[in-house]
N, C-alpha and C positions, 0 to 999 in steps of 0.2 A: 313438617320437618321430621325426616326419618330418624333424627338423633333422639327424639323423644319416644318413650314407650307408647305402644299402640293405643291403649285405652286413654292415655293422656291426650293423644291426638284426637280421639273421638270426643273427649271432654271439651277440647278447644273448639271443635266445629259446633258443638252444642252451645258453647258460649257465644260464638259468632251469631248463631241463630237468635239467641236470647238478646244480644245487643241490638240486632236489627229490629226485633220486635219492639224493644224499648224506644228505638228511634222513631218508629211509626206511631207509637202511643204517645209520644211527647213532642219531639221536634217537628215531625211532619204534621202532627195535630195542630200545633201552634200556627204553622204556615197556612193550613187549610182554614182554620178559624179566622185568621186575618183576611184571607182571600174572600171568604163568604161575607165578611163584614164590609167588604169594599174598601179596605184600608189602602191608602196610597203611600204608606211608609216604604222605605227602601233599605236594603242592607248596607253595610259600610262600603261594599264594593259597587253599589249602585243598582242592584237587582231588585225588581219588585217581587211579590210573593209567588206569582206564577212562574217567573224565571227561576226562582230558587227551587221550586218543586221540580221543574224540568231538569235543572242542574243536578239535583240529588238523584233523580231517576236515571240519568246517564251514568252515574257512578254505581248505582245499585244493580242495574241489569247485568253488567259483567261480573259483579261481585257474587250474585246468587248463582250465576252460571258456573263460576269457579267452585262455589260451595257444592253444587250438584256433582260436578266432575270429580272433585276430591272424594266425595262420599262414594260415588258409583265406581270409579276407576281405581281408587287407591285404598280407601278404608275397608270397603266390603270385601274385596279379594284378600286384603291383609288379615282381616278378622277370620276369614274362612281358613287361611293357613294355620291359624291358631285354634281351629276347631270351634269357632263361634260363627254360626251360619245364620245369615238373614235370608230367609226363604220366601219364595212366592208360593201362595197356597196352591195354585193350579199345578205347580211342578212337584208337589209332594206325592209320595206313594200313597196308595189307597188306605193302608193301615194307619198312616199318620193323619190323613184326612178324617178317617172315622174317629180316631181318638180325639182330635181337636173338636170335631162336631159334637161329640158326647160332652166334652168339657164346656163347650159353648152353650149347649142346651141347659146343662145343669147349673152353670155358674154365671155366665154373662148375660144370656137372653133375659132372665128375670129382672136385670137392672136396666135394660134398655127401655127408655120411655118413648113409646110410639105415639106421636101426636094424632089427635082425632080430627085435626083441621089441616088445611093445606098451607102452602108456603106463606101466604100473606099474613097469617095470624100467628106466626111463630117468631119469637125473639131469638136471634142467633147469638150464641155465647161468644164472648171475646176470646180470641185465640184458641178456640176449640176446633178440632177437626170435625167437620159436619158432612154428612152424606146427603146428596141430592138423589132421591129415588123416584123413578118414573116408570111407565109401562104398565099401569094398572088396567085390568080388564074393564071394558065398558066406560073407562074414564081416560081417554087419550090425552087430555090436557091437564090431568090432575097429577100433582107431585107432592111429596112430603119431604121434610128435612129431618134427619135422624142424627142426634148428637152422639158422637162416639165417646163412650164412658171411660176415658183415659184416667180420670181422677180416681176411679175405683180399682182399675185393673192395670194401669200403666199402658204405655203405647205398644210394647212388645210382649207377645204371649209365647211362653215356652211350649214346645211340642213335647208331649210325654216321651221320656227317653226310651222307654222299652219299645216304643213303636218305630223309632227312627234309626236304631242301631242294634246290631247283634254282636258287637265286639265285647271285649272283656269288661268287667266292672270298673277297672281303673280307667280305661279309655272312656267308658260311658259317663263316668262322673265328671270327666274333663270337658266333654262335648256340650255345646249349647246350640240348640236349633230353635229359631225364633221366627215368628211371623208378625207383621203389623196387625194391630187390632182391627183397623178398618178393612184390611184384606180378608180377615177371618169373617167379619160381619157380611161383607159383600158376597162372599161365596156360600153363605148360609142364610140368605134372606128368606128362603122357603120355610125355615123354622119360625120366623117371625110373622110371615105372611103366607100361611100354608095354602091358601086358595089361589095365590098368584103364581103364574108360571113364567112370565116374560119380563120380570123386573130388571132394570139396570140401575147401577148406583155409581156415583163419582164423588170423590172427596173434594172439599174446598175448605178454606180457612179465612175467617174474617178477623181483622184487627180493628179495634175501636180506640177512640180517644181515651187515654189513661190519666190525663191531667185532672186534678180536682180543683174546682173554683170555689173558694171560700169567701163569701161576702158577709161581713158581720160588723156589728158595732161593739163598743166596749162592754156593753151589758149582755152580749150574747154568750151562750154556753159553747165554748170552743169544741169540746168533745162531741156534743150533739151535732154541731155543724160539720165536723169531720166525718162522723158516722153517716150523716145524710148524704154528703158528697160521695163517699165511698159506695153507698148503695146505688147511686145513680150512675156510677162509672161503668157498670156492666152493660148499660144501655147507651153508652156514649156514641157519638156520631162515628161512622166508619171512616177509617183512614187507609185501609189496604184490603184488597181481596185477592187471595192466592188460589190458583187452580193447578191441579195436576196436569202435566203436559199432555196426558192422554185424553183429557176431557174434550168432547166434541164442541165445536164452535157454537152450535145451536144452544147447547146447555149453558155455556159460558154467557151467551147473550141474554138468555132468560134470567139467569141469576143476577147478572150485572144490571139489567133493566129494572128488575124488581127492587134491587138495592139502591138504584138511582145513583150509581157511581160513574164517574168519568173514566175514560180509557187510561189516563195517567196514574190512576190508583189501582190498576189491574196488573197482576204479575203471575207468571207461570213458573213452575219449578219441576225439573226433571228428576224427581226423587221424593222422599217422604216429606210431606208438608210439616212444618214445625220442627226444625232441627233441634230445638231446645229439649225435646223429649228424648233425645239420644243419651241424655244424662243417665237414663235407666241402665245403660250398659255398664256403667261404673259400679253397679251393684254386684256384678259377676266377680266371684272370688278368684281372681287371677293376679296375685301380687307381682308376678313376673312381668305383667303387662302394664304396671303402674309405676309411678315414681316411688322411690324408697321413702318410707315414713321418716319424717323429720322429728328429731327429739331435741328440744332446746336445752341449753346449758343452765344449770342451777348452781350459782356460786356457793361454795362451801361456807363462805363468810356470812351468808344470810340464812343458812340452815342452822337453826338453833332449837334446842329443846326448851329454852326459856322463853320469856316474853320477847317478841320481835321488836318492841319499842326499846328495850334495853340494848339490842344489837344496833339499831340505827341511831341511837343516841351517842354511840362511841365514834362513828364515822359516817360519812356520806357514801351513798351508793348510786351509781348510774346504771340503769337497766336498758338494754337495747333489744327491744322486741321485734320480731319473734325469736331472735337468737338467744336471748335470755328468757328463761321461763317466766310465765305470767302468774304462776302459782304463788309467788312471793306477794304480789299485790292482793290476791284473793285472801291469803293468810293475814295480811295486814288489816284488811277490812273486817274479816271475821273476828280478829282479836280486838279491833277497835269497837266492834258491836257490843262486846261484853266487858271491856276494860272500864273500871270505875273512874279513871282519870280522863277519859274521852267524853267530852260534852257535845261535840258537834262534828259532823262529817259532811264535807262538800265535794261533789264530784260532777264531772261532765261525762255523759254517756252517749255513745253513738252506735247504732246497729247492734243492739244487745241480742244474745241468743234467747230463745223462748224459755230455757231452763237455766238461765245464767246464775251462777253461785254469787255473783256480785249483787244482783238484785235481792237474793235471799239474805245476804249479809246486811244490806241496807234496811230491809224490812225488820230484821231482828234488832238492829240498832234503834229503829224508831219505836219498836215495842218496848225496848228497854229504857225509853224516856229520853233518848238523845235526839238532838235536832239534826235532821237529815235534809240536805238540799241537793237535788239532782237536776242538772240542766240537760234537757233533751230537746231534739229537733222535732217540732210538732208538724210542720208542713214539709213533707218530703215526698218521695215517689215509691210506689209499689209496696213491698213488704215493710219498708221503713215507716 
């Protein structure tokens, strides 16, 4: 939607990628699990599990094609007009390649974990971009998998500015030239494997089951059960395998065969695998390409230099979030934590921030001898 600022459109396509990842980690995973179990259940519209998988695939194929087209034909050119360039390593001038290579050798290469074993003995991380590398001398059938360290460096690597422009300082500070991390690695494999001359590498991305199955009795420790389930989720059964469109069929078949996946779980994408990683572009300091910051209203009636309990004892207040500021609720809990007349605090919490001031206030209240009851959702998905 051209009406929205450019980086907000980038954010939305990242959300689309994230939602599709979640679909395969949960909804598709349930269908696959039922199919493997031989269940004869049918959906409300009479489809068995294989028919449901086929139906979802028919919807997903044009969807990801539109995602790729939007990124390639709309967003990348629009970003370039705003001096945010997503570059191919091979198209860079030699000075930029040299600068990136030096950065790669000094900063990224030490973090890359090169497996000492072949494909069969490596666990592929869930939703990580992975490189399939082959062409080793004297080992024509040998290949290794290399995990792209996006968690440490992000998906997009900035090209040193002094190397890609000779314009004024003002223009230089506004420009951003970026390459995908896997593109940088592929074009500098000789720094990792200095004795190899003919290596080839292609990215792929595996999605695994993200559901956690918790089977326990009343005497079990729920926290330990959740922790154990989360630790096994990284090795959940595969639910989708994505290939870059340029990946040769022979390599696709090799990986697919080794993973033991059927064709209906194989997808190709004509663009960067893992659109969720495009969230990184939102870190660029270009407020002109983002939605204006929203500042909630704070009613002067609840702004008081005195005790907030005195204020709310005089009249009722209705707060409509996010349009009314949430700071009033935080102040209420903070004052309640230290108020001598407060003996108990009860609250329902959902999707709390890691550094939530509400949690801090509740902890302080408990330390001050007050009874604190917090209702939280223990069985949920992902970060929750």
